[in-house]
C-alpha positions as CSV (number, residue, x, y, z in Angstrom):
1,M,26.0,-21.9,-30.8
2,N,22.9,-22.7,-28.9
3,T,21.5,-19.7,-27.0
4,S,21.3,-21.7,-23.8
5,D,25.1,-22.0,-23.9
6,I,25.7,-18.2,-23.9
7,D,27.2,-16.6,-20.8
8,N,24.7,-14.3,-19.2
9,G,27.3,-12.1,-17.5
10,T,27.0,-13.8,-14.2
11,G,29.8,-16.3,-14.7
12,T,27.3,-19.0,-15.7
13,G,25.6,-19.5,-19.0
14,T,21.8,-19.3,-19.1
15,G,20.4,-22.3,-17.4
16,G,23.2,-22.4,-14.8
17,I,26.0,-23.6,-17.1
18,D,29.4,-22.3,-15.9
19,A,31.1,-19.9,-18.3
20,D,34.2,-22.1,-18.6
21,V,32.0,-25.1,-19.6
22,T,30.2,-22.9,-22.1
23,A,33.5,-21.8,-23.6
24,E,34.8,-25.4,-23.7
25,L,31.5,-26.5,-25.4
26,A,31.9,-23.7,-28.0
27,R,35.5,-24.7,-28.7
28,L,34.6,-28.3,-29.1
29,R,31.6,-27.5,-31.3
30,D,33.8,-25.3,-33.5
31,S,36.1,-28.2,-34.0
32,I,33.2,-30.5,-34.7
33,D,31.8,-28.0,-37.3
34,N,35.3,-27.8,-39.0
35,I,35.5,-31.6,-39.1
36,D,31.9,-31.8,-40.5
37,A,32.9,-29.4,-43.2
38,A,36.0,-31.4,-44.0
39,V,33.9,-34.6,-44.2
40,V,31.5,-33.0,-46.6
41,H,34.3,-31.7,-48.8
42,M,36.0,-35.1,-48.8
43,L,32.8,-36.8,-49.7
44,A,32.3,-34.4,-52.6
45,E,35.8,-35.2,-53.9
46,R,35.1,-38.9,-53.5
47,F,31.9,-38.7,-55.5
48,K,33.6,-36.7,-58.2
49,C,36.1,-39.6,-58.6
50,T,33.3,-42.2,-58.5
51,Q,31.4,-40.3,-61.1
52,Q,34.4,-40.6,-63.4
53,V,34.6,-44.3,-62.6
54,G,30.9,-44.6,-63.5
55,H,31.5,-43.0,-66.9
56,L,34.5,-45.2,-67.5
57,K,32.5,-48.3,-66.6
58,A,29.6,-47.2,-68.9
59,R,31.9,-46.6,-71.8
60,H,33.3,-50.1,-71.5
61,Q,30.0,-51.8,-70.6
62,L,31.3,-52.8,-67.2
63,P,28.7,-53.5,-64.4
64,P,27.8,-50.6,-62.0
65,A,28.6,-52.8,-59.0
66,D,31.8,-54.6,-58.3
67,P,31.1,-57.0,-55.3
68,T,34.8,-58.1,-55.1
69,R,36.0,-54.5,-54.8
70,E,33.2,-53.6,-52.4
71,A,34.1,-56.6,-50.1
72,S,37.7,-55.6,-50.2
73,Q,37.0,-52.0,-49.4
74,I,34.7,-52.9,-46.5
75,A,37.4,-55.2,-45.0
76,R,40.0,-52.4,-45.5
77,L,37.8,-49.8,-43.9
78,R,36.9,-52.0,-40.9
79,Q,40.7,-52.5,-40.3
80,L,41.3,-48.7,-40.6
81,A,38.4,-48.1,-38.2
82,E,39.8,-50.6,-35.7
83,N,43.2,-48.9,-35.9
84,A,41.6,-45.5,-35.4
85,K,39.6,-46.8,-32.4
86,L,36.3,-46.3,-34.3
87,D,33.6,-48.9,-34.2
88,P,34.2,-51.0,-37.3
89,A,30.5,-51.8,-37.6
90,F,29.7,-48.1,-37.8
91,A,32.5,-47.7,-40.4
92,E,31.0,-50.5,-42.4
93,K,27.5,-49.1,-42.3
94,L,28.8,-45.8,-43.5
95,L,30.8,-47.3,-46.3
96,T,27.9,-49.5,-47.3
97,F,25.6,-46.5,-47.5
98,I,28.2,-44.6,-49.7
99,I,28.7,-47.6,-51.9
100,A,25.0,-47.9,-52.5
101,E,24.8,-44.3,-53.5
102,V,27.8,-44.8,-55.9
103,I,26.1,-47.8,-57.5
104,R,23.0,-45.8,-57.9
105,H,25.0,-43.1,-59.7
106,H,26.7,-45.7,-61.9
107,E,23.4,-47.2,-62.8
108,T,22.1,-43.7,-63.8
109,I,25.2,-43.1,-65.9
110,A,25.0,-46.5,-67.6
111,A,21.4,-45.8,-68.4
112,G,22.5,-42.7,-70.3
113,E,20.7,-40.4,-67.9
114,D,23.8,-38.5,-67.0
115,S,25.8,-37.0,-69.9
116,A,28.4,-35.3,-67.7
């Protein structure tokens, strides 16, 4: 928690923030922190799976990238984002970033630089 959000005993946080507002901020930030932790753990699991895909592709001399799958996944994620009331353009940017990282991993594996 930011020290400017802490109640100074006068009913308001330092800087004049009401104690109730400070408590609500803390509650919301705790939830955000929990969600961030879950996102990190989910990404870790996703990358464990994509590493396995990379090894499978390398063993069978398949290309690191699969543009057809990528396009399908982007369309699928955009629809999921719309249904969840999340900006589909943001969701696409995020998935595009993740896909680029996965392809980089697959290229490294295919080059024999990752023996895991």
